[in-house]
N, C-alpha and C positions, 0 to 999 in steps of 0.2 A: 590902683597903683600897679605898674607892670612888674612882673617877676623878673629877677635877674637871671642871667644865663646859668649860673651855678644852682639857683633854686630850681629851675626847670630840669636841669640834669639830675638833681637829687630826686625830684618827683618821678622822673622816668626810671631811675634805678630802683626806687621803691616799688613802682608798678611792675617792673620786670621781676623783682624778688617775690612779690605776691603771686604773680602768675606762675613762677617756678614752684612755689609752695603748693599751689592748687594742683599743678601737674603731678607733683610727688604724691599728694593725697589720692588723686585719681588713679595713679599707677598702682599704689598699694591696694586700693579697693578692687581694681580689675584683677590683680594678682590673687587676692583673697577669694574672689569668685571662682577663678580657675582652680585653686586648691580645693575648695569645697566641692566643685564639680567632680573632682577625682577622688573625693572621699578623705581628704586630709584636713586637719585642724589648722586653719589659717592663723588663729590667735597664738597657738603654741609655736607655730613656725616663725611668726614675726617676733615673738618673745625670744626665741632662740637666736634669730638674726641679730637683734639688738644686744642681747646678752653676750654673744660671741664677739661682736665687734666693739662694744663700748662698755661691757660689764666688768672689765678687769684691766689692769695695767698692760698685761700681755696682749689683750684684745685691742686696746687703743693703739698700742705700738704696731700691731699688725695692720690695723686700718691705715695709720699714717705712713707706714712703710710701703704699702701697696699704692697709696696715693701719690708718692713721690715721683716716679718716672712718668706716670700719665699726666701729672700736672705740667711737666715740661714739654711733653709732646703735644699737649693741648695748646700751649702757648704758641707753638709753631703754626698750628692751624688758625688760631685766633689772629695772629699777626698777619697771616695771609688774607683772611677775610676782611680785615680792616684796610688792607691795601687793594682790595678788589680782586683777589685771586683765590683759587681753590687749591691750595697747596696740600697734597696728601703724601708728600715725600718725607714726613717725619719718621716713618717706619725705617727707611734705609739709612737715614742720618743717625738714627738711634743705634742701628747695628754697628756703624762705623765708630760711634762714640764708645760702644762697649768693647770692640776689639782694640781700639786705640788704648783704652785703659789697660788691657792685658799686655799689649806689646810694649808700651812705653814705660809702664811702671816696672817691668822686668828689665828694661834697659837702664833705668835710673829710678830706684825705689823711693820716689818722692810723690806724696799725695797730690800736691798742686800741679806738678808736671803731668800727672795722669789726667786730671780734670781739664787742664788747658788743652792738651793734645786731643782729648775727646771732643772739645768744642771746635778745635781747628779742623779735624777730619769731618765732623758733622757739617761744618760750613762749606768745606771744599766739595763734599759730595752734593751739596745743594746747588752749587754753581752751574753745572751743566743744564739743569732745568731752567735756571734763571736766564742763562745766555740764549737758550733755545726760545724762550718766551719773548725776551726783549728784542733780539736781533733777527729771529726767523719767524716769529709769530706762532710757534708751536704751542698748542694749548697745554697748560700745566698739568691737567689731569692725565693726559696721554703720556707726557714725558715722565711725570713722577711715578706713574704705575710701572712703566717700563724700567725706570731706574731702580725702583724698589726691588724688582726681581733680579736685576743685574747685581745690585748690592747684596741681596740675600745670598745668592750662590757664590759670590766672591768671598764674602765673610764666612760662609759655611765651609768653603775650601780651607780657609785659614784655621777654622776651628778644628776640623778633622785632620788637617795636614800639619803644617809647620808649627802650630801652637797647641797641638794636642798634648795632654799630660801623659808622658810615658809611663807614669806610675799608676795612673787612673784613667782608663779609656772612656770614662763617662763625662769627662770635662776637659777644658783647656788647662794650661798651666795657671796656677793661682796668682792672685795679686799678692805681692810681698807684704809682710806684716807692717812694715814702716810706711807703706803707701795706702793702707786701708783707712777708710773713713771711720773715725771713732764712733762707738756706740753711745747712745744716750742712756746713762744709768745702767741698770742690769737688764735692759730689754734688748730686743733684736732690731730696734730702730736706730738708724745712724743719723749723723748730722747732715746727711744728704737732704733730709726733709727741710731743714732750716735753709739750706742753700736753695732748694726749689722755691720756697716761699719768698726768699729774697729776690730770686730771678723773676717771679711773678710781679712783685712790687716794682722792680726795676723796669719791667716791660710796660707796666702802667705809666710810670714816670716818663719813660721814653716816648710813648705814643701820645700822651696828653700834655706833657710839659716841656717838650723840646721842639726845635724847628724841624728836625728830621722826622719826628713822629707826626707833626702837623702835616708835613708834606706827604707822608705815607697815607694818612687818613683822607686828606683832600683828594689825592690821586685815586683812592679807592671809591670815593663818592662820585667824583666827576673829573675824569682825566683831562678833558678839554678845558674846564675851568681852572684846573691846577696849572696846566701849561700856560694859560693866559696870564695867570698870576705869577709866573716866573719859576714855577716848580717843574722839575724834570720827572714826569711820570715813569720813564724807563729806569731811572736811578732809584726811584721809590720802590719799584718792583724788585730790582737787584738787592737792595737793602733788606727787603722783606724776606727774600729767600735766604740771604746770608744770616740774618739774625735768627730766623726760624731754624736754620741748620745748626746754629750755635746752641740753641735751646735743646733740640733733640739730641745732639751729640753729648751735651752735658748730662742729659737724662740717661743715656746709655752708659756713660762712665760711672755715674753715681750708682746705677743699678748693680754694677759688678763690684765697684770699690766699696760699696756699703752693703753688699749682698751676703750678710751673715746667714748660714755658716760656710757657704761654698766659696765665695770670692773668686768665682770663675764662671765661664760660659758653659752651660751644659752641652754635651754632644748633641748635635742636631739643632742647637740654638733654642731649645725649648723655653728657657727662662728669659729670652729677649724677644721672641716672636710675638707679634700682635699688639705690642704696647703702643706703637705709633698709631695704629688704627683706633685703639681704645681712646686715644687722645682726642679724636674727632668728636666722639660722643661727649667726652668731658667738656670740650670747648662749647659745644652746642648747649649743653645743660647750663653752663656758666654764661650763656648769652654772648660768647666770644669776647668776654671782658676779662682781663688778667686777674682782677680781684675776685670776680665771680668764679673763675676757674679754680682758685684755691679751695673754695667751699665745695664745688662740684666734684673735684678730685677726691676730697675727703669722703664725700657721699659715695662715690664709686668704690673707694677703699673699704668703706663700711659694708657694702654689699658683698664684696669679695671675702673680707675677713670673717663675716658671720656665716659663711656657707656651711662649714662642717657642723657648727652648733645647731644650725637650722635643721640639718639632716638628722642629727642625733635626737633633738628634742621632739620633733613631730614625725620622725621616720619618713620624711619626704625624700624620694629618690633624687639623686643629683641631677638627672635629666629634667625633672619638674622644677627643681630649684633654679636651674639655668633658664628655663622658660619664664619663670616668675621674674627673675632678674632682668631678662630681656624685655619683658612687658613694661616693667618699671622704667627702665632706661629709655625705651622708645617714647613712652608717654611724657617723660620729663624733658626729653630732647625736642619735642614738637614745637614749643614756643620759640626756641632758638633757631630751629630749622625754618619756621615761618618768617622770622626776622631776616634770615639769609635770603630766602626766596623774594621777599619784598624789596630788599636792597638790589638784588640782581635784576629784577624787572624794572626797578626805578632807574638803574643805570642804562638799561636797554632803551628806555623811553626818552632819554635825554638827547 
């Protein structure tokens, strides 16, 4: 008896999940070998990692809090890969989402206004790369890298210039209290995490249960076949950039509006820099699937939240901790990266 399409898809998802678990195990083993080679107790170090990240309410809150923005930037990259593009512009759309939250909540101290304007500016900043790709054939990696730097320096000017806090030179003006995302219980975790999870579920529904999402995925697998079937691959790419920009812009707004205790962008942009690039790794670990990204973002958050306890428990220097974390992330990302390479070569041979 032939398997239905849903059964096949379910089997593939289970296979991918098992591969990711094996990769995680291998990553932790390699990390342990490195620690023992430098004379540190790997068992104590990993005990500290899990205790710090999952051993208390505050630890779990920190894990989920860090997972929130990278969950959304990972969706940007995943949407791009499903449409056949390598969009690494989440970084600059994230910047614009963050500065939009600062600017517009101070114009009108409303939480929803800040989130919406973060999404709008994130999407608008993604448009130049989309237009260059669709109408001039400029490769998205080149355009998004250049736009990332343009966006970074422009937002940095706003941070240190017109929106600097005159009472505190270490940050921008703060998000008004009425526009801040509420915290969950007595923790540092805001409702931004719930919004991010909803965004991931929405992205899954969009890609797999709507005509627009079907067109985007078909265009990513075979643009010629999509065009033959009445789908406009150019519009699919445009929507991919726009929706991806919305997700990263939302991530930037949530980062600042739910960013207890600062509720501001640090001078130099230290608390917003790099989260767009982190999303690439999160997406690869989640196999570029919106639901897998939820789990992989929490995994990344756990690695980050357990850092200080890992250091304190086994006296492992921060530099070694970062090396171990990097080894684990690279190992876990390999299956997703191989999937991406296979799809790229598959499109090239069509």
